[in-house]
A tleap script that builds the chain and sets N, CA, C and O, in Angstrom:
source leaprc.protein.ff14SB
mol = sequence {
  NMET SER PHE GLN ALA TYR LEU ASP ALA VAL
  GLU ASP LYS THR GLY LEU THR PRO ARG GLN
  LEU VAL GLU ILE ALA GLN SER LYS GLY PHE
  ASP GLU PRO THR VAL LYS ALA GLY VAL ILE
  LEU GLU TRP LEU LYS ALA ASP TYR GLY LEU
  GLY ARG GLY HIE GLY MET ALA LEU VAL HIE
  VAL ILE LYS LYS GLY SER THR ILE ASP SER
  LYS HIE VAL GLY SER GLU GLY THR HIE ARG
  ASP GLU THR ASP THR LEU TRP LEU ASP GLY
  LYS ALA ASN LYS PRO CVAL
}
set mol.1.N position { 0.847 -1.177 0.000 }
set mol.1.CA position { 0.000 0.000 0.000 }
set mol.1.C position { 0.894 1.241 0.000 }
set mol.1.O position { 1.854 1.323 0.766 }
set mol.2.N position { 0.579 2.178 -0.840 }
set mol.2.CA position { 1.372 3.410 -0.904 }
set mol.2.C position { 1.083 4.277 0.318 }
set mol.2.O position { 0.068 4.114 0.994 }
set mol.3.N position { 1.993 5.193 0.578 }
set mol.3.CA position { 1.837 6.132 1.675 }
set mol.3.C position { 0.533 6.903 1.505 }
set mol.3.O position { -0.229 7.070 2.457 }
set mol.4.N position { 0.283 7.370 0.279 }
set mol.4.CA position { -0.946 8.122 0.019 }
set mol.4.C position { -2.174 7.256 0.240 }
set mol.4.O position { -3.184 7.742 0.750 }
set mol.5.N position { -2.111 5.990 -0.129 }
set mol.5.CA position { -3.247 5.087 0.072 }
set mol.5.C position { -3.553 4.922 1.557 }
set mol.5.O position { -4.718 4.838 1.944 }
set mol.6.N position { -2.503 4.874 2.399 }
set mol.6.CA position { -2.730 4.822 3.841 }
set mol.6.C position { -3.501 6.055 4.298 }
set mol.6.O position { -4.462 5.940 5.058 }
set mol.7.N position { -3.086 7.228 3.841 }
set mol.7.CA position { -3.760 8.464 4.256 }
set mol.7.C position { -5.190 8.519 3.740 }
set mol.7.O position { -6.085 8.990 4.440 }
set mol.8.N position { -5.410 8.042 2.520 }
set mol.8.CA position { -6.768 8.010 1.975 }
set mol.8.C position { -7.652 7.063 2.801 }
set mol.8.O position { -8.823 7.357 3.043 }
set mol.9.N position { -7.094 5.942 3.225 }
set mol.9.CA position { -7.845 4.990 4.050 }
set mol.9.C position { -8.154 5.581 5.428 }
set mol.9.O position { -9.211 5.310 5.998 }
set mol.10.N position { -7.242 6.379 5.956 }
set mol.10.CA position { -7.487 7.062 7.233 }
set mol.10.C position { -8.715 7.958 7.104 }
set mol.10.O position { -9.552 8.012 8.005 }
set mol.11.N position { -8.814 8.650 5.992 }
set mol.11.CA position { -9.984 9.511 5.767 }
set mol.11.C position { -11.266 8.671 5.734 }
set mol.11.O position { -12.280 9.057 6.314 }
set mol.12.N position { -11.214 7.521 5.053 }
set mol.12.CA position { -12.379 6.636 5.001 }
set mol.12.C position { -12.777 6.164 6.394 }
set mol.12.O position { -13.962 6.105 6.720 }
set mol.13.N position { -11.789 5.829 7.209 }
set mol.13.CA position { -12.043 5.277 8.537 }
set mol.13.C position { -12.518 6.323 9.545 }
set mol.13.O position { -13.327 6.016 10.421 }
set mol.14.N position { -12.024 7.549 9.427 }
set mol.14.CA position { -12.311 8.564 10.447 }
set mol.14.C position { -13.321 9.614 10.012 }
set mol.14.O position { -13.943 10.262 10.853 }
set mol.15.N position { -13.492 9.788 8.697 }
set mol.15.CA position { -14.350 10.864 8.205 }
set mol.15.C position { -13.657 12.219 8.220 }
set mol.15.O position { -14.272 13.238 7.908 }
set mol.16.N position { -12.381 12.230 8.581 }
set mol.16.CA position { -11.588 13.467 8.623 }
set mol.16.C position { -10.451 13.383 7.622 }
set mol.16.O position { -9.883 12.313 7.405 }
set mol.17.N position { -10.120 14.511 7.016 }
set mol.17.CA position { -8.981 14.527 6.104 }
set mol.17.C position { -7.695 14.428 6.928 }
set mol.17.O position { -7.687 14.753 8.115 }
set mol.18.N position { -6.625 13.983 6.303 }
set mol.18.CA position { -5.350 13.974 7.019 }
set mol.18.C position { -4.982 15.348 7.577 }
set mol.18.O position { -4.456 15.442 8.686 }
set mol.19.N position { -5.248 16.398 6.833 }
set mol.19.CA position { -4.937 17.743 7.325 }
set mol.19.C position { -5.724 18.070 8.597 }
set mol.19.O position { -5.179 18.662 9.528 }
set mol.20.N position { -6.987 17.689 8.638 }
set mol.20.CA position { -7.778 17.932 9.839 }
set mol.20.C position { -7.192 17.191 11.042 }
set mol.20.O position { -7.138 17.734 12.146 }
set mol.21.N position { -6.759 15.962 10.825 }
set mol.21.CA position { -6.153 15.196 11.910 }
set mol.21.C position { -4.818 15.799 12.342 }
set mol.21.O position { -4.496 15.811 13.530 }
set mol.22.N position { -4.050 16.293 11.389 }
set mol.22.CA position { -2.792 16.961 11.728 }
set mol.22.C position { -3.073 18.199 12.576 }
set mol.22.O position { -2.372 18.455 13.555 }
set mol.23.N position { -4.083 18.958 12.206 }
set mol.23.CA position { -4.430 20.160 12.968 }
set mol.23.C position { -4.877 19.817 14.386 }
set mol.23.O position { -4.533 20.523 15.333 }
set mol.24.N position { -5.639 18.739 14.536 }
set mol.24.CA position { -6.045 18.298 15.874 }
set mol.24.C position { -4.811 17.886 16.675 }
set mol.24.O position { -4.673 18.241 17.846 }
set mol.25.N position { -3.923 17.138 16.035 }
set mol.25.CA position { -2.687 16.702 16.698 }
set mol.25.C position { -1.849 17.904 17.131 }
set mol.25.O position { -1.296 17.912 18.231 }
set mol.26.N position { -1.757 18.899 16.284 }
set mol.26.CA position { -0.994 20.103 16.628 }
set mol.26.C position { -1.625 20.829 17.808 }
set mol.26.O position { -0.913 21.346 18.669 }
set mol.27.N position { -2.950 20.874 17.855 }
set mol.27.CA position { -3.627 21.543 18.972 }
set mol.27.C position { -3.379 20.820 20.295 }
set mol.27.O position { -3.481 21.418 21.366 }
set mol.28.N position { -3.054 19.529 20.210 }
set mol.28.CA position { -2.743 18.738 21.401 }
set mol.28.C position { -1.247 18.733 21.712 }
set mol.28.O position { -0.818 18.146 22.705 }
set mol.29.N position { -0.453 19.390 20.859 }
set mol.29.CA position { 0.990 19.448 21.075 }
set mol.29.C position { 1.740 18.222 20.607 }
set mol.29.O position { 2.912 18.054 20.944 }
set mol.30.N position { 1.093 17.358 19.834 }
set mol.30.CA position { 1.735 16.128 19.383 }
set mol.30.C position { 2.815 16.353 18.333 }
set mol.30.O position { 3.568 15.431 18.021 }
set mol.31.N position { 2.903 17.552 17.786 }
set mol.31.CA position { 3.956 17.851 16.816 }
set mol.31.C position { 5.253 18.307 17.488 }
set mol.31.O position { 6.247 18.554 16.806 }
set mol.32.N position { 5.250 18.420 18.795 }
set mol.32.CA position { 6.458 18.814 19.532 }
set mol.32.C position { 7.525 17.728 19.387 }
set mol.32.O position { 7.197 16.541 19.394 }
set mol.33.N position { 8.795 18.117 19.255 }
set mol.33.CA position { 9.872 17.133 19.052 }
set mol.33.C position { 9.984 16.080 20.152 }
set mol.33.O position { 10.443 14.968 19.890 }
set mol.34.N position { 9.578 16.404 21.362 }
set mol.34.CA position { 9.718 15.458 22.472 }
set mol.34.C position { 8.615 14.399 22.512 }
set mol.34.O position { 8.739 13.412 23.237 }
set mol.35.N position { 7.544 14.589 21.749 }
set mol.35.CA position { 6.434 13.636 21.751 }
set mol.35.C position { 6.821 12.420 20.907 }
set mol.35.O position { 7.192 12.547 19.740 }
set mol.36.N position { 6.726 11.256 21.517 }
set mol.36.CA position { 7.072 9.998 20.852 }
set mol.36.C position { 5.897 9.470 20.037 }
set mol.36.O position { 4.737 9.773 20.316 }
set mol.37.N position { 6.229 8.669 19.020 }
set mol.37.CA position { 5.210 8.091 18.147 }
set mol.37.C position { 4.176 7.292 18.933 }
set mol.37.O position { 2.991 7.325 18.603 }
set mol.38.N position { 4.610 6.574 19.971 }
set mol.38.CA position { 3.683 5.752 20.747 }
set mol.38.C position { 2.543 6.540 21.357 }
set mol.38.O position { 1.415 6.051 21.430 }
set mol.39.N position { 2.827 7.753 21.794 }
set mol.39.CA position { 1.790 8.614 22.369 }
set mol.39.C position { 0.753 8.970 21.307 }
set mol.39.O position { -0.450 8.940 21.562 }
set mol.40.N position { 1.231 9.302 20.133 }
set mol.40.CA position { 0.322 9.652 19.031 }
set mol.40.C position { -0.485 8.431 18.604 }
set mol.40.O position { -1.686 8.534 18.357 }
set mol.41.N position { 0.170 7.280 18.517 }
set mol.41.CA position { -0.527 6.047 18.129 }
set mol.41.C position { -1.627 5.698 19.131 }
set mol.41.O position { -2.713 5.272 18.740 }
set mol.42.N position { -1.347 5.877 20.410 }
set mol.42.CA position { -2.369 5.605 21.436 }
set mol.42.C position { -3.577 6.518 21.261 }
set mol.42.O position { -4.717 6.065 21.363 }
set mol.43.N position { -3.334 7.797 20.998 }
set mol.43.CA position { -4.425 8.749 20.771 }
set mol.43.C position { -5.238 8.350 19.546 }
set mol.43.O position { -6.468 8.328 19.601 }
set mol.44.N position { -4.560 8.031 18.435 }
set mol.44.CA position { -5.261 7.678 17.202 }
set mol.44.C position { -6.086 6.403 17.371 }
set mol.44.O position { -7.179 6.290 16.817 }
set mol.45.N position { -5.570 5.462 18.121 }
set mol.45.CA position { -6.319 4.225 18.368 }
set mol.45.C position { -7.525 4.497 19.272 }
set mol.45.O position { -8.635 4.050 18.982 }
set mol.46.N position { -7.305 5.224 20.360 }
set mol.46.CA position { -8.383 5.490 21.325 }
set mol.46.C position { -9.501 6.337 20.730 }
set mol.46.O position { -10.680 6.038 20.923 }
set mol.47.N position { -9.137 7.389 20.008 }
set mol.47.CA position { -10.152 8.319 19.509 }
set mol.47.C position { -10.720 7.957 18.142 }
set mol.47.O position { -11.851 8.322 17.824 }
set mol.48.N position { -9.940 7.240 17.330 }
set mol.48.CA position { -10.361 6.997 15.946 }
set mol.48.C position { -10.300 5.534 15.521 }
set mol.48.O position { -10.677 5.206 14.396 }
set mol.49.N position { -9.832 4.650 16.400 }
set mol.49.CA position { -9.773 3.222 16.080 }
set mol.49.C position { -8.735 2.859 15.034 }
set mol.49.O position { -8.857 1.827 14.375 }
set mol.50.N position { -7.714 3.694 14.873 }
set mol.50.CA position { -6.695 3.423 13.851 }
set mol.50.C position { -5.637 2.468 14.378 }
set mol.50.O position { -5.212 2.557 15.530 }
set mol.51.N position { -5.224 1.554 13.513 }
set mol.51.CA position { -4.155 0.622 13.839 }
set mol.51.C position { -2.789 1.240 13.583 }
set mol.51.O position { -2.673 2.406 13.207 }
set mol.52.N position { -1.759 0.430 13.795 }
set mol.52.CA position { -0.384 0.912 13.721 }
set mol.52.C position { 0.003 1.426 12.326 }
set mol.52.O position { 0.616 2.488 12.225 }
set mol.53.N position { -0.332 0.715 11.269 }
set mol.53.CA position { 0.063 1.131 9.919 }
set mol.53.C position { -0.507 2.478 9.533 }
set mol.53.O position { 0.216 3.368 9.085 }
set mol.54.N position { -1.802 2.619 9.709 }
set mol.54.CA position { -2.445 3.896 9.387 }
set mol.54.C position { -1.966 4.986 10.336 }
set mol.54.O position { -1.757 6.130 9.935 }
set mol.55.N position { -1.796 4.614 11.598 }
set mol.55.CA position { -1.309 5.573 12.580 }
set mol.55.C position { 0.086 6.074 12.267 }
set mol.55.O position { 0.363 7.266 12.400 }
set mol.56.N position { 0.970 5.175 11.851 }
set mol.56.CA position { 2.346 5.589 11.550 }
set mol.56.C position { 2.399 6.507 10.328 }
set mol.56.O position { 3.259 7.385 10.254 }
set mol.57.N position { 1.498 6.316 9.378 }
set mol.57.CA position { 1.438 7.236 8.239 }
set mol.57.C position { 1.109 8.640 8.744 }
set mol.57.O position { 1.697 9.621 8.290 }
set mol.58.N position { 0.181 8.731 9.670 }
set mol.58.CA position { -0.171 10.035 10.240 }
set mol.58.C position { 0.946 10.581 11.120 }
set mol.58.O position { 1.204 11.784 11.114 }
set mol.59.N position { 1.606 9.720 11.869 }
set mol.59.CA position { 2.731 10.173 12.699 }
set mol.59.C position { 3.762 10.861 11.827 }
set mol.59.O position { 4.273 11.921 12.186 }
set mol.60.N position { 4.072 10.270 10.689 }
set mol.60.CA position { 5.047 10.877 9.780 }
set mol.60.C position { 4.610 12.285 9.391 }
set mol.60.O position { 5.403 13.225 9.457 }
set mol.61.N position { 3.366 12.428 8.990 }
set mol.61.CA position { 2.871 13.722 8.530 }
set mol.61.C position { 2.822 14.730 9.687 }
set mol.61.O position { 3.128 15.907 9.500 }
set mol.62.N position { 2.443 14.272 10.858 }
set mol.62.CA position { 2.383 15.156 12.024 }
set mol.62.C position { 3.776 15.655 12.385 }
set mol.62.O position { 3.956 16.835 12.688 }
set mol.63.N position { 4.753 14.770 12.355 }
set mol.63.CA position { 6.094 15.107 12.821 }
set mol.63.C position { 6.994 15.692 11.724 }
set mol.63.O position { 7.866 16.512 12.012 }
set mol.64.N position { 6.784 15.271 10.459 }
set mol.64.CA position { 7.723 15.651 9.398 }
set mol.64.C position { 7.101 16.400 8.233 }
set mol.64.O position { 7.817 16.856 7.342 }
set mol.65.N position { 5.786 16.535 8.221 }
set mol.65.CA position { 5.138 17.223 7.118 }
set mol.65.C position { 4.741 16.282 5.992 }
set mol.65.O position { 4.791 15.061 6.143 }
set mol.66.N position { 4.354 16.849 4.883 }
set mol.66.CA position { 3.758 16.071 3.791 }
set mol.66.C position { 4.758 15.550 2.762 }
set mol.66.O position { 4.358 14.952 1.763 }
set mol.67.N position { 6.035 15.764 2.990 }
set mol.67.CA position { 7.039 15.279 2.034 }
set mol.67.C position { 7.568 13.923 2.486 }
set mol.67.O position { 7.872 13.724 3.663 }
set mol.68.N position { 7.674 12.990 1.536 }
set mol.68.CA position { 8.231 11.672 1.828 }
set mol.68.C position { 9.524 11.478 1.041 }
set mol.68.O position { 9.821 12.235 0.117 }
set mol.69.N position { 10.272 10.478 1.412 }
set mol.69.CA position { 11.533 10.158 0.746 }
set mol.69.C position { 11.268 9.829 -0.725 }
set mol.69.O position { 10.375 9.040 -1.035 }
set mol.70.N position { 12.025 10.418 -1.608 }
set mol.70.CA position { 11.820 10.222 -3.048 }
set mol.70.C position { 12.167 8.811 -3.516 }
set mol.70.O position { 11.877 8.471 -4.663 }
set mol.71.N position { 12.776 7.980 -2.672 }
set mol.71.CA position { 13.112 6.615 -3.087 }
set mol.71.C position { 11.866 5.790 -3.398 }
set mol.71.O position { 11.950 4.787 -4.106 }
set mol.72.N position { 10.724 6.200 -2.883 }
set mol.72.CA position { 9.483 5.470 -3.137 }
set mol.72.C position { 8.742 5.974 -4.372 }
set mol.72.O position { 7.807 5.323 -4.837 }
set mol.73.N position { 9.138 7.098 -4.898 }
set mol.73.CA position { 8.433 7.690 -6.039 }
set mol.73.C position { 8.816 6.953 -7.310 }
set mol.73.O position { 9.988 6.882 -7.681 }
set mol.74.N position { 7.797 6.404 -7.972 }
set mol.74.CA position { 8.024 5.714 -9.232 }
set mol.74.C position { 8.704 4.367 -9.087 }
set mol.74.O position { 9.065 3.755 -10.092 }
set mol.75.N position { 8.890 3.886 -7.864 }
set mol.75.CA position { 9.518 2.586 -7.656 }
set mol.75.C position { 8.509 1.488 -7.975 }
set mol.75.O position { 7.339 1.757 -8.246 }
set mol.76.N position { 8.979 0.264 -7.939 }
set mol.76.CA position { 8.104 -0.872 -8.219 }
set mol.76.C position { 7.587 -1.514 -6.939 }
set mol.76.O position { 6.787 -2.447 -7.006 }
set mol.77.N position { 8.019 -1.043 -5.785 }
set mol.77.CA position { 7.647 -1.653 -4.509 }
set mol.77.C position { 6.201 -1.399 -4.119 }
set mol.77.O position { 5.485 -0.637 -4.770 }
set mol.78.N position { 5.789 -2.057 -3.040 }
set mol.78.CA position { 4.404 -1.936 -2.574 }
set mol.78.C position { 4.116 -0.563 -1.996 }
set mol.78.O position { 2.956 -0.157 -1.918 }
set mol.79.N position { 5.153 0.157 -1.588 }
set mol.79.CA position { 4.951 1.483 -0.999 }
set mol.79.C position { 5.191 2.595 -2.029 }
set mol.79.O position { 5.504 3.725 -1.655 }
set mol.80.N position { 5.049 2.287 -3.290 }
set mol.80.CA position { 5.291 3.243 -4.371 }
set mol.80.C position { 4.258 4.359 -4.352 }
set mol.80.O position { 3.057 4.119 -4.222 }
set mol.81.N position { 4.751 5.579 -4.484 }
set mol.81.CA position { 3.876 6.749 -4.582 }
set mol.81.C position { 4.169 7.485 -5.881 }
set mol.81.O position { 5.239 7.333 -6.471 }
set mol.82.N position { 3.206 8.281 -6.315 }
set mol.82.CA position { 3.337 9.029 -7.562 }
set mol.82.C position { 4.221 10.260 -7.412 }
set mol.82.O position { 4.837 10.704 -8.380 }
set mol.83.N position { 4.286 10.806 -6.218 }
set mol.83.CA position { 5.024 12.035 -5.977 }
set mol.83.C position { 5.596 12.007 -4.561 }
set mol.83.O position { 5.164 11.208 -3.730 }
set mol.84.N position { 6.561 12.873 -4.290 }
set mol.84.CA position { 7.133 12.917 -2.943 }
set mol.84.C position { 6.367 13.853 -2.012 }
set mol.84.O position { 6.780 14.075 -0.874 }
set mol.85.N position { 5.249 14.401 -2.494 }
set mol.85.CA position { 4.404 15.258 -1.667 }
set mol.85.C position { 3.041 14.599 -1.506 }
set mol.85.O position { 2.354 14.322 -2.490 }
set mol.86.N position { 2.663 14.353 -0.273 }
set mol.86.CA position { 1.392 13.701 0.021 }
set mol.86.C position { 0.254 14.716 0.003 }
set mol.86.O position { 0.432 15.871 0.388 }
set mol.87.N position { -0.909 14.274 -0.446 }
set mol.87.CA position { -2.096 15.115 -0.494 }
set mol.87.C position { -2.839 14.964 0.822 }
set mol.87.O position { -3.237 13.855 1.178 }
set mol.88.N position { -3.034 16.052 1.548 }
set mol.88.CA position { -3.635 16.015 2.874 }
set mol.88.C position { -5.052 16.575 2.933 }
set mol.88.O position { -5.690 16.514 3.984 }
set mol.89.N position { -5.554 17.114 1.837 }
set mol.89.CA position { -6.807 17.857 1.861 }
set mol.89.C position { -8.032 17.063 1.401 }
set mol.89.O position { -9.032 17.649 0.986 }
set mol.90.N position { -7.958 15.757 1.472 }
set mol.90.CA position { -9.120 14.946 1.185 }
set mol.90.C position { -9.149 14.384 -0.221 }
set mol.90.O position { -8.734 15.027 -1.185 }
set mol.91.N position { -9.655 13.157 -0.307 }
set mol.91.CA position { -9.694 12.459 -1.590 }
set mol.91.C position { -10.551 13.191 -2.615 }
set mol.91.O position { -10.207 13.223 -3.796 }
set mol.92.N position { -11.655 13.775 -2.181 }
set mol.92.CA position { -12.558 14.452 -3.113 }
set mol.92.C position { -11.924 15.690 -3.732 }
set mol.92.O position { -12.327 16.121 -4.813 }
set mol.93.N position { -10.943 16.260 -3.059 }
set mol.93.CA position { -10.298 17.473 -3.551 }
set mol.93.C position { -8.964 17.217 -4.239 }
set mol.93.O position { -8.288 18.156 -4.662 }
set mol.94.N position { -8.586 15.947 -4.351 }
set mol.94.CA position { -7.289 15.604 -4.909 }
set mol.94.C position { -7.227 15.935 -6.402 }
set mol.94.O position { -8.114 15.551 -7.164 }
set mol.95.N position { -6.174 16.651 -6.814 }
set mol.95.CA position { -6.034 16.932 -8.243 }
set mol.95.C position { -5.838 15.638 -9.035 }
set mol.95.O position { -5.250 14.677 -8.539 }
set mol.96.N position { -6.321 15.627 -10.227 }
set mol.96.CA position { -6.222 14.432 -11.077 }
set mol.96.C position { -4.823 14.241 -11.599 }
set mol.96.O position { -4.562 13.285 -12.330 }
savepdb mol mol.pdb
quit
């Protein structure tokens, strides 16, 4: 599953866009450098029922932003993405 596919599935599961979840996380201080991934994963599981895979995709975006390593762009692997910038504003608004 691509990184973007994980984020799209998060939207399906929660009804919130990745950007909305990032904003909620920021309001809780989860974007602070001292906050560990486990704390964020616990919140995502408790409040939204997200598992580790989907949660870790969000952890990346919360902590590092929407850019991913270009090694996955255009690769043949299961985590292949079309671009190194993830779309956070919802599947319905995604440019074609």
